[in-house]
C-alpha positions in Angstrom: 93.8 24.3 -114.1 90.2 24.5 -115.2 90.3 20.9 -116.4 91.5 19.6 -113.1 89.0 21.6 -111.1 86.1 20.4 -113.4 87.2 16.8 -112.8 86.7 17.2 -109.0 83.4 16.1 -107.7 81.0 18.8 -106.6 79.5 19.0 -103.1 76.2 17.5 -104.3 78.1 14.6 -105.9 80.1 14.0 -102.7 76.9 14.1 -100.7 75.1 11.8 -103.1 77.9 9.2 -102.8 78.1 9.5 -99.0 76.9 6.8 -96.7 74.5 9.3 -95.0 72.6 9.8 -98.3 72.7 6.1 -99.1 71.3 5.2 -95.7 68.6 7.9 -96.0 67.4 6.5 -99.4 67.0 3.0 -97.9 65.2 4.1 -94.7 61.5 4.8 -95.4 60.8 5.8 -91.8 63.5 8.5 -91.9 62.1 9.9 -95.2 58.6 10.1 -93.9 59.7 11.6 -90.6 61.7 14.3 -92.4 58.8 15.1 -94.7 56.4 15.4 -91.7 58.9 17.5 -89.7 59.6 19.9 -92.6 55.8 20.2 -93.2 55.1 21.0 -89.6 57.9 23.6 -89.4 56.8 25.2 -92.7 53.1 25.6 -91.6 54.3 27.0 -88.2 56.6 29.5 -89.9 53.8 30.5 -92.3 51.1 30.7 -89.6 50.3 34.4 -90.1 49.5 33.7 -93.7 47.8 30.3 -93.4 45.7 31.0 -90.3 42.1 32.0 -90.9 42.4 34.5 -88.0 44.8 36.0 -85.6 44.3 34.4 -82.1 46.0 37.4 -80.5 43.6 39.9 -82.0 40.6 40.2 -79.6 38.5 41.9 -82.3 38.5 38.6 -84.3 37.4 36.4 -81.4 33.7 35.7 -81.0 32.9 34.4 -77.5 29.4 33.3 -78.7 31.1 30.9 -81.1 33.0 29.1 -78.3 33.3 25.3 -78.1 32.2 24.6 -81.7 33.2 21.1 -82.8 35.4 20.2 -85.9 33.9 20.0 -89.3 33.3 16.2 -89.2 31.1 16.5 -86.0 27.5 17.4 -86.1 26.8 21.0 -85.0 30.0 22.4 -86.6 30.5 25.7 -88.4 32.1 25.6 -91.8 34.0 28.8 -90.8 36.0 26.8 -88.2 37.5 23.7 -89.7 38.8 22.3 -86.4 36.3 24.0 -84.2 36.8 26.6 -81.5 38.1 26.6 -78.0 36.4 27.9 -74.8 37.4 31.5 -75.6 35.9 31.4 -79.1 39.3 31.2 -80.9 39.6 29.3 -84.1 41.4 26.0 -83.2 43.3 25.8 -86.5 44.7 29.3 -86.0 45.7 28.7 -82.4 47.3 25.4 -83.3 49.4 26.9 -86.1 50.5 29.8 -83.9 51.0 27.5 -80.9 53.2 25.1 -82.9 55.4 28.1 -83.9 55.8 29.1 -80.3 56.7 25.5 -79.3 59.3 25.2 -82.1 60.8 28.6 -81.2 61.2 27.5 -77.6 62.5 24.1 -78.6 65.2 25.3 -81.1 66.1 28.3 -78.8 66.6 26.2 -75.8 68.7 23.6 -77.7 70.9 26.4 -79.1 71.5 27.7 -75.6 72.2 24.2 -74.3 74.7 23.5 -77.1 76.4 26.9 -76.6 77.0 26.3 -72.8 77.5 22.6 -73.0 80.0 22.6 -75.9 82.1 25.4 -74.4 82.2 23.7 -71.0 82.9 20.2 -72.6 85.8 21.6 -74.7 87.4 23.3 -71.7 86.9 20.3 -69.4 88.2 17.7 -71.9 91.1 19.7 -73.3 92.5 21.5 -70.3 91.7 18.8 -67.7 92.9 19.1 -64.1 91.0 21.4 -61.8 89.0 23.0 -64.5 87.7 19.6 -65.6 86.9 18.6 -62.1 85.1 21.8 -61.3 83.0 21.8 -64.5 82.0 18.2 -64.2 81.0 18.6 -60.6 79.0 21.7 -61.7 77.3 19.4 -64.3 76.5 16.8 -61.6 74.9 19.5 -59.4 72.9 20.8 -62.4 71.7 17.2 -63.2 70.3 16.9 -59.6 67.8 19.7 -60.4 65.1 18.7 -62.8 63.7 21.1 -65.5 60.5 21.4 -63.5 62.4 22.4 -60.3 64.4 25.0 -62.2 61.2 26.4 -63.7 59.5 26.6 -60.4 62.4 28.5 -58.8 63.0 30.9 -61.8 59.3 31.4 -62.4 58.6 32.2 -58.7 61.6 34.7 -58.6 60.5 36.5 -61.7 56.9 36.7 -60.7 57.9 37.9 -57.2 60.3 40.6 -58.5 58.6 41.8 -61.7 55.0 40.5 -61.4 52.9 38.1 -63.3 52.3 40.4 -66.2 56.0 40.7 -66.9 56.4 36.9 -66.7 53.6 36.5 -69.3 55.0 39.1 -71.6 58.5 37.5 -71.6 57.4 33.8 -71.3 59.1 32.7 -74.5 62.7 33.9 -73.6 62.2 32.8 -70.0 61.3 29.3 -71.1 64.3 29.2 -73.5 66.5 30.3 -70.6 65.0 27.8 -68.1 65.1 24.7 -70.4 68.5 25.7 -71.8 70.1 26.0 -68.3 68.5 22.8 -67.1 69.8 20.6 -69.9 73.3 21.7 -70.9 75.1 18.9 -69.0 74.1 16.4 -71.7 76.2 18.3 -74.2 79.1 19.0 -71.8 79.6 15.3 -70.9 79.4 14.1 -74.5 81.7 16.7 -75.9 84.2 16.1 -73.0 84.3 12.4 -73.8 84.9 13.1 -77.5 87.6 15.7 -76.7 89.5 13.3 -74.4 89.6 10.8 -77.3 90.8 13.5 -79.8 93.3 15.6 -77.9 96.1 13.0 -77.9 96.0 12.4 -81.6 98.8 13.4 -84.0 97.0 16.4 -85.6 96.6 18.0 -82.2 100.2 17.4 -81.3 101.2 18.9 -84.7 99.1 22.0 -84.0 100.8 22.4 -80.6 104.3 22.1 -82.2 103.3 24.8 -84.6 102.7 27.1 -81.7 98.9 27.5 -82.1 97.0 28.7 -79.1 94.8 26.4 -77.1 91.7 28.3 -78.0 92.4 27.9 -81.8 93.2 24.2 -81.4 90.0 23.6 -79.5 87.6 25.4 -81.8 89.3 25.1 -85.2 90.7 21.5 -84.9 89.2 19.5 -82.1 85.6 20.8 -82.2 84.9 19.8 -85.9 85.8 16.2 -85.0 83.2 16.1 -82.2 80.2 17.4 -84.3 78.7 13.9 -85.0 77.5 13.3 -81.4 76.4 16.9 -81.1 74.1 16.5 -84.1 72.6 13.3 -82.6 72.1 14.9 -79.2 70.5 18.0 -80.7 67.7 16.1 -82.5 66.8 14.3 -79.2 67.1 17.5 -77.2 64.8 19.5 -79.5 62.1 16.9 -78.8 62.8 17.0 -75.1 62.6 20.8 -75.0 59.3 20.8 -76.8 57.9 18.2 -74.3 59.4 20.2 -71.4 57.6 23.4 -72.6 54.3 21.5 -73.0 54.7 20.0 -69.5 55.5 23.3 -67.9 52.6 25.1 -69.7 50.2 22.3 -68.7 51.2 22.9 -65.1 50.8 26.6 -65.3 54.6 27.4 -65.2 55.0 28.1 -68.9 53.1 29.9 -71.6 49.9 31.6 -70.5 46.6 30.5 -72.1 46.3 33.9 -73.8 49.6 33.1 -75.7 48.9 29.8 -77.4 51.5 27.0 -77.5 50.9 23.3 -77.8 51.2 22.9 -74.0 49.0 25.8 -73.1 46.3 24.7 -75.6 46.3 21.2 -74.1 45.9 22.8 -70.6 43.2 25.2 -71.7 41.0 22.4 -73.0 41.7 19.8 -70.3 38.8 21.0 -68.1 36.3 20.7 -71.0 36.9 17.0 -71.9 34.2 15.8 -69.5 31.7 18.3 -71.1 32.3 16.8 -74.5 34.7 19.4 -76.0 37.4 16.8 -76.5 38.9 18.5 -79.6 40.3 21.5 -77.6 42.8 19.1 -76.0 43.1 16.1 -78.2 43.9 17.9 -81.5 46.9 19.9 -80.1 47.9 16.8 -78.2 47.9 14.7 -81.4 50.0 17.3 -83.2 52.5 17.4 -80.3 52.8 13.6 -80.5 53.4 13.6 -84.3 55.9 16.4 -84.0 57.9 14.8 -81.2 57.7 11.3 -82.8 59.1 12.6 -86.1 62.0 14.3 -84.4 62.8 11.2 -82.3 62.7 8.9 -85.3 65.0 11.2 -87.2 67.3 11.2 -84.2 67.3 7.4 -84.0 68.2 7.2 -87.7 71.0 9.8 -87.4 72.4 8.0 -84.3 72.6 4.7 -86.2 74.2 6.3 -89.3 76.8 8.2 -87.3 77.7 5.3 -85.2 81.0 3.9 -86.6 80.3 0.5 -85.1 77.3 0.1 -87.4 79.0 1.5 -90.5 79.1 -1.2 -93.2 81.3 0.6 -95.8 
C-alpha cells in the first residue's frame, strides 16, 4: 500500500507537468506581471510597517511641509522620498495605504460579483424555464445601468438618509457593494452558458439517476467544471473594479480625500498640477496604471491558457 502510494505523483509534480505551468515558464510577460502584482499586493498589505508615517494620524502631519517635491527634484526633503501632498502628508505613506484600500475594494467587489453571478448563472442554466428568463432579464436590466449611475443613486440615498459623515465612514463597504451589484451579470451570463453545455452530459444524468438533489448536482458536480471561465473573468474584473473605484473617487463619489485610495489621491492632486506639484497626481496615477496593467496581462495569459481551442497538447 505504501509502495503504490509513494509511486503516485505528488501535487507539485502534477502541477509541474501541467500545461499551465509549462505555458507560464515560456511566457516572460506573465512572469513579470505576476512578480509585479505580488510585489504591489505585498507592500500594500505591509503598509503599516513599511510606511514612514500614518496618514490617518493628524499628529504626524505637518501642514508647513506641504507640496514638497520627490527626492530627485530640487527643493526636496530627505525625510519625504516621494514628496508630500497639499495636506502635508507623506506621499509614500499615502500611496501604500491607498493601494491597500484600492485592492481591498477590488477584491471585495469581485467576490460579491462572483457570489451573486455564479449563483444566478447556475440557477438560470440548470433549471431553465421561467427562472432562466427572469434572471437573464434581470441581468439585462442591470447592464442598462452603469457603475457610475448606480454609485450616484446609492451614494445620494445614503447621504440623504444617514448624512455625509456616515458615507465617509463606511465608504469602503459601500463601494464594494456598489461595484459588486453593478457588475454581477458578467459572471451570470458566462456561468449560464457553461452550465447549459454541462448539464446534458452523462455524469449529470448519472447523478440524477442516483437520486441526488439538484442543489448538490449544481454545486458539487456542475460548478467545478465551470471554474475556468470564472478565473479568467475574475482577473479582468479585479482590474475593472480598481478602475471603477478610482473613477468614482476622482468624481467625488467614492473614497474621501481624508481616506486615501489611488483614486482619491489622483483627485486631491489634480488641482495642483498647474502650480507645479505634478507628483501628487502623477505618482499615484503611474502606480494605478502599473497595477491594472499587470492584472490585465495576467488575465490575457490565463485566458489563452484555459482556452481549449489554443491548447497544443
